[in-house]
C-alpha positions in Angstrom: 0.0 0.0 0.0 1.4 3.4 -1.0 1.9 6.2 1.5 -0.8 8.2 -0.2 -3.3 5.4 0.1 -2.5 4.8 3.7 -2.8 8.5 4.4 -6.2 8.6 2.6 -7.5 5.6 4.6 -6.6 7.2 8.0 -8.1 10.5 7.0 -11.4 9.2 5.6 -14.5 11.1 6.8 -16.6 8.1 7.9 -14.9 5.8 10.5 -15.1 2.1 10.2 -17.3 -0.1 12.4 -14.3 -1.2 14.4 -13.1 2.4 14.9 -16.6 3.5 16.1 -16.8 0.6 18.6 -13.3 1.2 20.0 -14.2 4.9 20.4 -17.6 4.1 22.0 -16.3 1.5 24.4 -13.7 4.0 25.6 -16.5 5.8 27.5 -17.1 2.8 29.7 -15.1 3.7 32.8 -11.6 2.2 32.7 -12.1 0.9 29.1 -10.6 4.2 28.0 -7.2 2.6 28.2 -8.2 0.1 25.4 -9.3 3.1 23.3 -6.1 4.9 24.0 -4.1 1.9 23.0 -6.0 1.7 19.7 -5.9 5.5 19.2 -2.5 5.4 17.4 -4.3 3.8 14.4 -7.2 6.3 13.9 -7.7 10.0 14.5 -11.4 9.3 15.2 -10.6 6.9 18.0 -7.9 9.2 19.3 -10.4 12.1 19.5 -12.9 10.1 21.6 -10.3 8.1 23.6 -8.7 11.3 24.9 -12.0 12.7 26.0 -13.0 9.4 27.6 -9.7 9.4 29.5 -10.3 12.9 30.8 -13.8 11.9 31.9 -12.4 8.8 33.7 -9.9 11.0 35.5 -12.6 13.5 36.5 -14.8 10.6 37.7 -12.0 9.2 39.9 -11.3 12.7 41.4 -15.0 13.2 42.0 -15.4 9.8 43.7 -12.5 10.6 46.1 -13.9 14.1 46.7 -17.3 12.6 47.6 -15.7 10.1 49.9 -13.9 13.0 51.7 -17.1 15.0 51.9 -18.9 11.9 53.3 -16.3 11.4 56.0 -16.2 15.0 57.0 -19.4 17.0 56.3 -21.4 13.8 56.1 -21.0 13.3 59.8 -23.2 16.2 60.6 -26.7 15.0 61.6 -29.1 16.2 59.0 -27.3 18.8 56.9 -24.4 16.4 56.2 -26.7 13.8 54.7 -28.3 16.4 52.5 -25.0 17.7 51.2 -23.6 14.3 50.5 -26.7 13.0 48.7 -26.9 16.2 46.5 -23.2 15.9 45.7 -23.5 12.2 44.8 -26.6 12.6 42.6 -25.0 15.5 40.8 -21.7 13.8 40.1 -23.1 10.4 39.3 -25.8 11.7 36.9 -23.3 14.1 35.2 -20.8 11.3 34.7 -23.6 9.0 33.4 -24.9 11.6 31.0 -21.5 12.4 29.6 -20.6 8.8 29.2 -23.8 7.9 27.5 -23.6 10.9 25.2 -20.0 10.1 24.3 -20.8 6.5 23.7 -23.7 7.3 21.4 -21.9 10.0 19.5 -18.9 7.7 18.9 -21.0 4.8 17.9 -22.8 6.9 15.3 -19.4 8.1 14.0 -19.8 11.7 15.1 -17.2 14.0 16.7 -18.6 15.6 19.9 -16.6 18.0 22.0 -17.5 17.2 25.5 -18.2 20.2 27.8 -15.4 21.1 30.2 -13.1 18.3 28.9 -13.1 19.0 25.1 -10.5 21.8 25.1 -8.0 19.8 27.1 -8.3 16.7 24.8 -5.2 17.4 22.8 -2.9 17.4 25.9 -3.5 13.6 26.4 -0.9 11.5 24.4 -2.1 8.1 23.0 -0.5 5.0 24.4 2.2 3.7 22.1 
C-alpha cells in the first residue's frame, strides 16, 4: 500500500465499524485505556479516547472528593446527609450523562466535543 493510500484511509470522513466501537467502548469507565491503546491507528478513535480518559480522571477525582465529603461534612446529623446526597446525585448523573452521550456519538461516527473536557483533549498522548 502506498503512503498516499495509507494516508487517505486514515483521513477518511466516515470511520469504520471497528473504529466506532473502539471509540464508544472507551467511554465505559476504565475501558478508556483500550481506546487509548487503539488510538494510534485512527484519528477518530484518538479524538474520543482522549475525551474518555479525561472523563475517567474526573470521575476518579469526584469519587475521592465525595468520599472525603462523606467522611467530614457527612457526619453532621441532617445537613451532612443532604450535602452528600446532593453531591453524589450531581456527580453520578453528570458522569452517566457524559458517558452515554460520548458512547452514542462515537457509535454513530460523530465527533462531539465534551463540555469542560473537550478543550484539554489534545494534551493527552495516545498509548504507544
